[in-house]
N, C-alpha and C positions, 0 to 999 in steps of 0.2 A: 390770312384770308380763310374764312370758313367755307364749308362745303357749299352752302347756298349762294354765298357771294361769288364763289368760283363758277357755279353754274350760270349765274346771271352775267358775269363778265364774259364767259366763253360764248354764251348766246348772243350777246351784243357784238362780239368780235366776228363770229362766224356768219351770223344771219342778220345783223343789224337790229336785233330785238326779237320779240315773240308776238305772234298773232293769236295764238291759242295757248292757254295754260290749263292743264288738267291736274288737279291735286288728288292723287290716288294713293298716297302713302298711308298705311294703316295696318293694324293687326289687332286681333282680339285680346282680351285679358281674362283673368280668372282669379277672383279674390272676393273678399267681403270688405265693406267700408270700415268695419271695426279693426280689421287686421292689416289692411294695406298701408305701407309706410309712405311718407311724403315723397320719397325718391321715386316710387312707382307712379304716383300721381303726376309728378313732374315729367317723367319720361314720356307718358302718353300725352300730356298737354303739349310738350314740344313736338311730338310726332304728328298728332292729329290737328292741332290748332296753330301753333307758332310756325310750323313749316309753311303752312298756307299763308299766314300773315307775312312772313319774310319774303316768300316768292312773289306775292302780290306787290309788296313794297319795292321789290327789285325790278319787276317786269312791267308793271303798269305804266311807268314813264315812257317806255318805248311804244306802248300801245297808244298812248295819248298823242304821240307825234304823227301818227298816220291818220288819213282821212276816214278810213274804214273802222278804226277802233280795234276791238278785239273781243275774245270770248274767254271767260274763266269758268270752268266747271269744277265743282267740288264733289267728290265721291264720299258721301257720308254713310248713313245706314238707317234702316228702319228702326234700329235700336235708339236712334235719336228721339223718337216719339213713342216707341213701345219697348221699354227697357227689358232686358233679360236679367234675371236675378243674380246670375253668377259672374257678371262682368260689369259692375257699376262704374268703374273708371272708363271703360269703353263707351258706355251709354252717355255719361256726362260729357266727355270730350267730343263725341260725335254731335251731340246736341249743341255744344258750343261752336263747332265748325259750321253747323247749319245757320246759326244766328250770325256768325261772322259773315257768311255768304250774303245774307240779306242786307246786313249793314254796309258791306262793301258795295253791293249793287246800288244802294242809294247814293253812295259817294261818287261813283264813276259813271253812272248812266249818262250824265251830261257830256261825257267824252266818247259816247257811242261804244262803250264797253259793257257787254252783257255778262252778268254773273248769275249762275244758277247752281242749284244743289240737286243731286240725284240720291235718293235713299233706297239702295237695294235691299231686298229681303233675303229669301233663301237662295243664295248663289253658292254652288258647290266649289268653294275655294279650299285650299290646303288648311286654312284656319278652322273651317268647319270640321274637317276630318280629324285634325289635332284635338279639337274640343270633344268630339264624339268619342275618341279613344280615351281621353282623360275621364270622361263621365261614365264610361262603361268598364273601366279597368278592373274594378272590384265586383263586377256583376257579369262576368263571363266574357267580356271583351267583344261583344257583337256590335261593333260601332256602325257597321253598315245597316244592321237592323234598326239601330237607334235613329240614324238619319232617315231611313224609310218611314219610321213611325212619326218623326217630326213633320216630314213633308205630307204624310197622309192626314195628320190631324190638323195642320195649320195652313196648308196651301191648297186652295180649291183645285189647282192644276195637278195636285197629287205628286209633285216632284220638285226637286231643286232645279233652278235654272242654271245654265252653264255660263261661265265667264264670257264665252263668245257671244251669247245672246245679250248679255249686258253691254258688251262692247258695241254691238250693233245699235243698241238704244242710245248710247252716247253720241253716235254719229248724227242722230236726228236733230238735236238743237244746234249742232255745229255746222251742218251743211244743208240737209234737206229742207229744214223749216226755219231757217235763221230769221226770216222776216216775221214769223208768227210770234216769236217770243220776246217779250219785253224784259225788264229787269227782274221781275219776280214771277212771271207767268209760269215758268217751269216749276218753281217751288209750289205754286198754288194748284196747278192742274196736273203736272207730270212728276210730282215729287217722288212718289213711291213706286218702285219697280219690284214687286214682291208677289206676283202670281195670285193676288187676291187676299193675301194674308191680312192686310189692314181692314178689309171688308168683314172678315170673320172676327178679327181682334185676337190678341194673344196676351195672356197674363201669365208670365213665368216669374212671379215676384215672391212667391211664398212656397214653403215646403212644410210638411207635417213636422211637429216638434220631435216625433220619434224617428224621423228619417235620418239616414246617415248623410254626412256631408257629401255633396256631389249629386244627390238624388234630386229629381225635379217633380214638382206637381204643376202641371200646365192646365189652365182652364180657359177655354174659348169664351170670349165675352163680346158683346156688341160694342163697337167702337163709338165713343161719344165724339161728336163733331162740334167744334167751336166755330161758328160762322165768321168770326173775325180773324181766324187763323187758317181755316181750311183752304 
């Protein structure tokens, strides 16, 4: 029995199933498309996408058996719609998770199961600190200064949000406003939790040809909105 199958079995045995599923597993990556091997792509695909698929496949049946249905939240990333140049695998797999969430919502809405995606932006997680240390290792190691500059340039609130602030946001569609959200309302209206980053726009997709590997050229841009997807 695999790890996910064991989780599903123990949940069924101890609680009779699940009412709420939050898919929060994930970590950043650091590579280029040309250099990353298939094995690394597969690792992140399994972590960010297939873990959510397998847990839904295992836990949705018990949600269907109740009259109140259930809630499934996927913790994706602002990188699903505004990619960062140094982690293409993360960008792609988080975008896939977002689309899986919308597709699953269409399938289970008839069972009174709501499926939504939250795309956090600048949240001060250990991954951000790890990445900042990697990107500043050959430039003096001022990783805190790097994080401060990222927040100052790209977040109108001029800081990273805390994990606790994001956790409080997750409570909103689960409890306080559960009657307000349909199957994709959260995706359409409350998708991005990023302190205004998407309003400014962020393009970290290129770097000067003479720049050393690991350096960043970030350019604020106006975000283009697609009325069929926003």
